Residue frames as qw, qx, qy, qz and C-alpha x, y, z in Angstrom:
[[0.436, -0.643, 0.082, 0.624, 49.92, -14.68, 38.27],
 [0.374, 0.063, 0.536, 0.754, 50.60, -14.29, 34.56],
 [0.025, 0.702, 0.584, 0.406, 47.16, -12.81, 33.94],
 [0.340, -0.855, -0.241, 0.309, 47.60, -10.41, 36.86],
 [0.431, -0.394, 0.307, 0.752, 50.82, -9.18, 35.25],
 [0.226, 0.355, 0.635, 0.648, 49.00, -8.80, 31.95],
 [0.140, -0.844, -0.510, -0.095, 46.23, -6.79, 33.59],
 [0.405, -0.749, -0.020, 0.524, 48.75, -4.55, 35.33],
 [0.406, -0.126, 0.476, 0.770, 50.68, -4.07, 32.09],
 [0.107, 0.571, 0.622, 0.524, 47.55, -3.16, 30.15],
 [0.265, -0.874, -0.373, 0.162, 46.49, -0.79, 32.93],
 [0.402, -0.602, 0.177, 0.667, 49.83, 0.98, 32.74],
 [0.329, 0.162, 0.607, 0.704, 49.60, 0.99, 28.94],
 [0.001, -0.812, -0.555, -0.181, 46.27, 2.83, 29.25],
 [0.331, -0.837, -0.098, 0.424, 48.09, 5.50, 31.25],
 [0.341, -0.439, 0.427, 0.713, 50.66, 6.00, 28.48],
 [0.048, 0.006, 0.709, 0.704, 48.71, 5.30, 25.29],
 [0.524, 0.055, 0.065, -0.847, 45.09, 5.72, 26.30],
 [0.850, 0.086, 0.288, -0.434, 42.45, 3.17, 25.32],
 [0.710, 0.506, -0.477, -0.113, 44.80, 1.57, 22.79],
 [0.048, -0.500, 0.803, -0.323, 46.65, 0.10, 25.76],
 [0.527, 0.028, 0.771, -0.357, 43.79, -2.33, 26.26],
 [0.728, 0.514, 0.059, -0.449, 42.20, -2.36, 22.80],
 [0.468, 0.602, -0.623, -0.172, 45.24, -3.70, 20.93],
 [0.079, -0.256, 0.943, -0.195, 45.95, -6.59, 23.33],
 [0.592, 0.234, 0.572, -0.517, 42.23, -7.36, 23.40],
 [0.699, 0.563, -0.159, -0.411, 41.98, -7.49, 19.61],
 [0.266, 0.515, -0.814, -0.039, 45.10, -9.63, 19.44],
 [0.301, -0.087, 0.882, -0.351, 43.60, -12.08, 21.93],
 [0.682, 0.391, 0.344, -0.514, 40.26, -12.21, 20.12],
 [0.600, 0.597, -0.428, -0.316, 41.91, -12.84, 16.75],
 [0.104, 0.404, -0.903, 0.100, 44.17, -15.55, 18.20],
 [0.428, 0.063, 0.790, -0.435, 41.30, -17.27, 19.99],
 [0.708, 0.484, 0.091, -0.506, 39.13, -17.12, 16.87],
 [0.497, 0.562, -0.629, -0.203, 41.88, -18.69, 14.77],
 [0.049, 0.241, -0.939, 0.241, 42.32, -21.42, 17.38],
 [0.556, -0.347, -0.579, -0.486, 38.53, -21.88, 17.62],
 [0.456, -0.267, -0.686, 0.499, 38.63, -21.16, 21.36],
 [0.099, -0.508, -0.104, -0.850, 36.39, -18.08, 21.57],
 [0.660, -0.601, -0.405, -0.200, 34.49, -19.51, 24.56],
 [0.698, -0.227, -0.342, 0.587, 37.63, -19.13, 26.67],
 [0.146, 0.411, -0.008, 0.900, 37.37, -15.34, 26.32],
 [0.513, -0.571, -0.166, -0.619, 34.44, -15.47, 28.73],
 [0.723, -0.240, -0.555, 0.335, 36.29, -17.27, 31.52],
 [0.403, -0.889, -0.202, 0.081, 36.40, -15.36, 34.78],
 [0.632, -0.458, 0.151, 0.606, 40.18, -14.95, 34.81],
 [0.398, 0.290, 0.415, 0.765, 40.27, -13.38, 31.34],
 [0.123, -0.822, -0.393, -0.394, 37.41, -11.02, 32.14],
 [0.560, -0.779, -0.119, 0.257, 39.04, -10.11, 35.48],
 [0.620, -0.128, 0.219, 0.742, 42.33, -9.35, 33.70],
 [0.191, 0.471, 0.381, 0.772, 40.74, -6.84, 31.34],
 [0.357, -0.838, -0.361, -0.197, 38.49, -5.44, 34.07],
 [0.645, -0.575, -0.065, 0.500, 41.54, -4.85, 36.26],
 [0.455, 0.094, 0.283, 0.839, 43.27, -3.00, 33.44],
 [0.049, -0.665, -0.424, -0.612, 40.22, -0.82, 32.90],
 [0.524, -0.792, -0.296, 0.101, 39.99, -0.08, 36.63],
 [0.607, -0.336, 0.055, 0.718, 43.63, 1.06, 36.73],
 [0.246, 0.253, 0.364, 0.862, 43.17, 3.35, 33.73],
 [0.232, -0.715, -0.512, -0.415, 39.73, 4.49, 34.79],
 [0.543, -0.707, -0.295, 0.344, 40.85, 5.48, 38.28],
 [0.452, -0.212, 0.132, 0.856, 43.62, 7.62, 36.87],
 [0.045, 0.412, 0.467, 0.781, 41.30, 9.34, 34.38],
 [0.394, -0.760, -0.498, -0.138, 38.74, 9.90, 37.15],
 [0.550, -0.592, -0.157, 0.568, 41.37, 11.40, 39.48],
 [0.347, -0.009, 0.285, 0.893, 42.75, 13.58, 36.70],
 [0.103, -0.599, -0.527, -0.594, 39.25, 14.81, 35.86],
 [0.478, -0.757, -0.413, 0.166, 38.63, 15.63, 39.53],
 [0.486, -0.485, 0.029, 0.727, 41.79, 17.75, 39.60],
 [0.224, -0.104, 0.424, 0.871, 41.72, 19.22, 36.08],
 [0.405, 0.538, 0.441, -0.594, 37.98, 19.38, 35.39],
 [0.666, 0.683, 0.269, -0.137, 36.81, 20.39, 31.93],
 [0.164, 0.844, -0.470, -0.202, 40.26, 21.64, 30.93],
 [0.376, -0.329, 0.863, 0.078, 41.65, 18.14, 31.46],
 [0.652, 0.378, 0.645, -0.124, 38.75, 16.59, 29.58],
 [0.501, 0.838, 0.007, -0.218, 39.11, 18.95, 26.63],
 [0.090, 0.771, -0.612, -0.149, 42.88, 18.62, 26.36],
 [0.304, -0.323, 0.896, -0.005, 43.39, 14.94, 27.18],
 [0.544, 0.299, 0.774, -0.131, 40.23, 13.25, 25.93],
 [0.533, 0.777, 0.245, -0.231, 38.92, 15.45, 23.12],
 [0.296, 0.859, -0.387, -0.155, 42.22, 16.74, 21.73],
 [0.200, -0.575, 0.793, 0.019, 44.72, 14.09, 22.89],
 [0.496, 0.036, 0.867, -0.035, 42.67, 11.01, 22.11],
 [0.568, 0.584, 0.566, -0.128, 39.87, 11.65, 19.64],
 [0.361, 0.893, -0.082, -0.256, 41.13, 14.51, 17.47],
 [0.090, -0.650, 0.716, 0.239, 44.65, 13.09, 17.16],
 [0.518, 0.031, 0.854, 0.031, 43.28, 9.61, 16.47],
 [0.557, 0.664, 0.486, -0.112, 40.84, 10.81, 13.81],
 [0.456, -0.190, 0.376, 0.784, 43.38, 13.20, 12.24],
 [0.053, 0.060, -0.388, -0.918, 42.29, 14.76, 8.99],
 [0.220, -0.461, -0.811, -0.285, 38.84, 13.15, 9.29],
 [0.295, -0.743, -0.499, 0.334, 38.24, 15.54, 12.20],
 [0.226, 0.941, 0.096, 0.234, 39.68, 18.53, 10.34],
 [0.534, -0.779, 0.251, 0.213, 43.13, 18.35, 11.93],
 [0.823, 0.480, 0.004, 0.303, 45.30, 18.20, 8.84],
 [0.452, 0.608, -0.298, 0.580, 48.92, 18.93, 9.63],
 [0.558, -0.771, 0.070, -0.300, 48.46, 18.87, 13.39],
 [0.902, -0.325, 0.135, 0.250, 51.18, 16.30, 13.99],
 [0.074, 0.911, -0.367, -0.173, 54.63, 17.87, 13.73],
 [0.160, -0.474, 0.855, 0.139, 56.37, 14.51, 13.47],
 [0.855, 0.204, -0.043, -0.474, 54.38, 12.37, 11.03],
 [0.879, -0.134, 0.450, 0.084, 55.19, 8.70, 10.52]]
């Protein structure tokens, strides 16, 4: 039940923060398991199912949004909203963020 809640939470995090909603928890888990010398446990069915469930939740939303919004959605949400904002000045977007950290 706990892993199902984690998968649901990561799936919802994908909807609000994009791929970071699953990448950050995944990296945290990998680092923790490596430090505990328990990396084999990452390949247990329940752990894989948890992350797969999260990706399905996020993926279904992105697929539905692409069906409705088409290339405009892809350009705005994926190219601009995820990649260009993430890469920042490396992608030539200096000063794009109006509220910097």
